[in-house]
C-alpha positions as CSV (number, residue, x, y, z in Angstrom):
1,M,35.5,-20.1,24.6
2,T,34.1,-20.1,21.0
3,H,36.5,-19.3,18.4
4,I,34.8,-17.6,15.2
5,F,36.9,-17.7,12.0
6,A,35.9,-16.2,8.5
7,I,37.9,-18.2,6.1
8,A,38.2,-15.6,3.3
9,N,40.2,-14.7,0.2
10,Q,39.0,-12.2,-2.6
11,K,40.7,-14.5,-5.1
12,G,38.7,-17.3,-6.2
13,G,40.0,-21.1,-6.8
14,V,42.5,-21.2,-3.9
15,G,40.7,-23.9,-2.0
16,K,38.7,-21.7,0.4
17,T,35.4,-23.9,0.3
18,T,37.8,-27.0,0.6
19,T,39.5,-25.7,3.5
20,A,36.3,-24.7,5.4
21,V,34.7,-28.3,4.8
22,N,37.8,-30.0,5.7
23,L,39.0,-28.1,8.4
24,A,35.5,-28.4,9.9
25,A,35.6,-32.1,9.6
26,S,39.2,-32.4,11.1
27,L,38.3,-30.4,13.9
28,A,35.3,-32.4,14.8
29,A,37.3,-35.3,14.4
30,T,39.5,-34.0,17.5
31,K,36.1,-34.0,19.3
32,R,35.7,-30.2,19.0
33,R,32.0,-29.0,18.5
34,V,32.1,-27.2,14.9
35,L,29.4,-25.1,13.2
36,L,30.3,-24.6,9.6
37,I,28.3,-21.4,8.0
38,D,28.2,-21.3,4.3
39,L,27.9,-17.6,3.0
40,D,28.5,-18.3,-0.3
41,P,25.3,-18.4,-2.5
42,Q,26.9,-21.1,-4.6
43,G,26.3,-23.3,-1.8
44,N,29.6,-25.7,-2.5
45,A,30.1,-25.8,1.4
46,T,26.6,-27.2,1.9
47,M,26.7,-29.6,-0.7
48,G,30.1,-30.5,0.3
49,S,28.9,-31.4,3.7
50,G,26.4,-33.6,2.5
51,V,23.6,-31.6,2.7
52,D,21.4,-30.8,-0.3
53,K,21.2,-27.3,-1.2
54,Y,18.3,-27.5,-3.3
55,D,15.9,-29.1,-0.5
56,L,16.5,-26.4,2.3
57,E,13.4,-25.1,4.0
58,Q,15.4,-22.6,6.0
59,S,18.7,-21.3,5.0
60,M,21.5,-18.3,5.5
61,Y,19.1,-16.2,3.3
62,E,16.1,-16.5,6.1
63,V,18.7,-16.0,9.1
64,L,20.1,-13.0,7.4
65,T,16.9,-11.5,6.7
66,G,15.5,-12.1,10.2
67,E,12.7,-14.7,8.7
68,C,14.2,-17.4,11.0
69,A,16.4,-17.8,14.0
70,A,19.8,-19.3,13.2
71,I,19.2,-22.3,15.3
72,D,16.1,-23.2,13.0
73,A,18.3,-23.5,10.0
74,V,20.9,-25.4,11.4
75,Q,21.6,-29.1,9.9
76,R,23.6,-31.7,11.0
77,S,26.1,-33.4,8.7
78,E,26.0,-36.8,10.3
79,A,28.8,-38.5,8.5
80,A,31.3,-35.5,9.2
81,G,30.3,-34.8,12.7
82,F,29.7,-31.1,12.5
83,D,26.8,-28.7,11.9
84,V,26.0,-26.8,8.8
85,L,24.1,-23.4,8.5
86,P,23.6,-24.0,4.7
87,A,23.1,-21.8,1.7
88,N,21.9,-21.9,-2.0
89,G,21.0,-19.2,-4.6
90,D,18.7,-17.6,-2.5
91,L,21.4,-15.8,-0.5
92,T,22.1,-13.8,-3.3
93,A,18.8,-11.9,-2.9
94,A,19.8,-11.3,0.8
95,E,22.6,-9.2,-0.4
96,V,20.5,-7.0,-2.2
97,E,17.8,-6.7,0.7
98,L,20.4,-6.0,3.3
99,M,21.4,-2.8,1.8
100,E,18.2,-1.2,2.9
101,V,18.6,-2.5,6.6
102,E,20.1,-0.7,9.6
103,R,23.2,-2.1,11.1
104,R,23.4,-4.4,7.9
105,E,26.7,-5.2,8.5
106,R,26.1,-6.7,11.7
107,R,23.4,-9.1,11.0
108,L,25.4,-12.4,11.2
109,A,27.2,-11.4,14.0
110,A,23.7,-10.6,15.9
111,A,22.2,-14.1,14.4
112,L,25.1,-16.2,15.9
113,E,24.8,-14.4,19.7
114,P,22.6,-17.1,20.9
115,L,24.7,-20.3,19.0
116,K,28.1,-19.1,20.3
117,S,28.0,-21.4,23.7
118,S,27.1,-24.3,21.6
119,Y,30.3,-24.5,19.9
120,D,34.0,-24.6,20.1
121,Y,34.5,-23.4,16.4
122,I,32.6,-21.5,14.1
123,L,33.8,-21.4,10.5
124,I,32.2,-19.2,7.8
125,D,33.1,-20.0,4.2
126,C,33.0,-16.5,2.5
127,P,32.4,-15.8,-1.1
128,P,35.5,-14.9,-3.3
129,S,34.5,-11.4,-3.5
130,L,34.1,-8.3,-1.1
131,N,30.6,-7.7,-0.7
132,M,28.0,-7.6,2.1
133,L,27.8,-11.3,2.8
134,T,31.9,-11.2,3.5
135,L,31.5,-7.8,5.2
136,N,29.1,-9.6,7.6
137,A,31.6,-12.4,8.1
138,L,34.3,-10.2,9.3
139,V,32.3,-8.2,11.3
140,A,31.1,-11.6,13.2
141,A,34.5,-13.4,13.3
142,Q,37.5,-12.9,15.7
143,G,39.8,-13.8,13.2
144,V,40.6,-14.3,9.5
145,L,42.0,-17.7,7.9
146,I,43.5,-17.1,4.6
147,P,43.9,-20.1,2.1
148,M,46.2,-19.3,-0.9
149,Q,48.3,-20.7,-3.6
150,C,52.2,-19.8,-3.7
151,E,51.7,-18.0,-6.9
152,Y,52.6,-14.4,-7.7
153,Y,48.8,-13.3,-8.5
154,A,47.7,-14.7,-5.0
155,L,50.3,-12.4,-3.3
156,E,48.5,-9.4,-5.3
157,G,45.1,-10.6,-4.1
158,L,46.4,-11.1,-0.5
159,S,47.7,-7.5,-0.2
160,A,44.2,-6.4,-1.2
161,L,42.3,-8.7,1.3
162,I,44.7,-7.1,3.9
163,Q,43.8,-3.7,3.1
164,T,40.2,-5.0,3.4
165,I,40.9,-6.2,6.8
166,T,42.5,-3.2,7.8
167,S,39.7,-0.9,7.2
168,I,37.3,-3.3,9.4
169,Q,39.7,-3.1,12.2
170,T,39.2,0.8,11.8
171,G,35.7,0.4,11.8
172,P,33.1,-2.0,12.9
173,N,35.4,-4.7,14.3
174,P,38.5,-3.5,15.8
175,A,39.2,-7.0,17.3
176,L,39.5,-8.6,14.2
177,E,42.9,-9.9,13.5
178,I,44.9,-12.3,10.4
179,S,44.6,-15.6,12.5
180,G,46.4,-17.6,10.1
181,L,47.7,-18.2,6.3
182,I,47.1,-21.4,4.9
183,R,49.2,-22.7,1.9
184,T,47.0,-24.9,-0.4
185,M,47.6,-26.7,-3.6
186,Y,51.1,-27.0,-2.5
187,D,53.7,-28.4,-4.6
188,P,57.4,-28.1,-3.1
189,R,59.0,-29.3,-6.2
190,N,57.9,-25.8,-7.8
191,S,60.6,-23.2,-7.5
192,L,57.8,-20.5,-7.5
193,T,56.1,-22.1,-4.6
194,N,59.2,-22.0,-2.5
195,D,60.0,-18.5,-3.5
196,V,56.3,-17.4,-2.4
197,S,56.4,-19.5,0.7
198,E,59.8,-17.8,1.8
199,Q,58.1,-14.4,1.2
200,L,55.1,-15.3,3.4
201,A,57.2,-16.7,6.2
202,A,59.3,-13.4,6.1
203,H,56.1,-11.3,6.3
204,F,53.8,-13.1,8.5
205,G,56.2,-15.2,10.7
206,D,54.5,-17.1,13.0
207,R,51.1,-16.6,11.6
208,L,51.8,-18.7,8.5
209,F,50.7,-22.1,9.4
210,T,53.3,-24.9,9.3
211,S,50.8,-27.3,7.8
212,V,50.7,-27.1,4.1
213,I,47.8,-28.9,2.1
214,P,49.0,-30.9,-0.9
215,R,47.6,-31.1,-4.5
216,N,45.5,-34.2,-3.8
217,V,43.2,-36.2,-6.1
218,R,41.1,-37.3,-3.3
219,L,40.5,-33.8,-2.0
220,A,39.2,-32.9,-5.4
221,E,37.2,-35.9,-5.7
222,A,35.5,-35.7,-2.1
223,P,32.9,-32.8,-3.0
224,S,31.4,-34.8,-5.7
225,H,30.4,-37.6,-2.7
226,G,29.0,-34.9,-0.7
227,V,31.7,-35.6,2.3
228,P,35.0,-34.2,3.4
229,V,37.9,-36.4,2.4
230,L,38.5,-37.3,5.9
231,I,35.3,-39.6,5.2
232,Y,36.1,-40.0,1.4
233,D,39.6,-41.4,2.0
234,K,41.0,-40.8,5.7
235,S,44.5,-42.3,4.7
236,S,44.8,-39.8,1.5
237,R,47.5,-37.2,1.9
238,G,44.6,-34.5,2.1
239,A,43.0,-36.0,4.8
240,M,46.4,-36.2,6.7
241,A,47.0,-32.7,6.0
242,Y,44.0,-31.2,7.2
243,L,44.1,-33.2,10.4
244,A,47.6,-31.9,11.0
245,L,46.0,-28.2,10.3
246,A,43.4,-29.0,12.9
247,G,45.9,-30.1,15.2
248,E,48.0,-27.0,14.8
249,L,45.1,-24.4,15.2
250,N,43.9,-26.5,18.3
251,R,47.4,-25.9,19.9
252,R,47.4,-22.1,18.8
253,M,44.1,-21.7,20.5
254,K,45.2,-23.6,23.6
255,A,48.3,-21.5,23.4
256,A,46.5,-18.0,23.1
257,A,44.1,-18.9,26.0
258,K,47.0,-19.6,28.6
259,K,48.3,-16.4,27.5
260,E,45.2,-14.5,28.0
261,A,44.6,-16.1,31.4
262,A,48.5,-15.2,32.4
263,S,47.8,-11.7,31.7
264,A,44.5,-11.3,33.2
């Protein structure tokens, strides 16, 4: 079964793209077939995976506007071991063009249908806002992974995102669920970090991942080299943290599959 996750947070600067790229690489390292979709016009996930966003013949713009099939836009991140559906600034125009199209919120879901059987995981890096691109991701996905910092303003942003997810559940994608919250830029020495962490655990229970992503220089440096941190410095704390997160996600998916099979 293919697991499709939107990695989303309406608040910027929470490690969303860092999580998308490094979780993709870590899942690939566990021998899973992974596709990373860059749905942000900034193209940071594309560049961070070693694909040049300035040298794309076909990208997510062409996929969403129907100019090419998704399979024709897929590129391989050889060093990291996963596939990428890349994006660049052209994607901004797609959002405007989609406003005039029928079933515009389902364009990504339809484009992914022929690809699903080729992958174990499809991760979608969303832009840091609620727009037509993010809506497409949430309609195409089965679950949402929410990276967030343990700080007060992050909690405010989280409530807005949950409202958005609820509206999607009551509309175009009733099967959508919050699959997990990921604490990023984590510093256990900070009392606010611990306070917010406790609130998240109390409210979300086992949907809060045990694995936490620390503040780490190597994580910050890796994108400038166009590789995930696992390739840049596999012994770093950042690389170890994302490998732990990938392992935890794999275990969750295996447990969910067993539970589903038992109830069938």
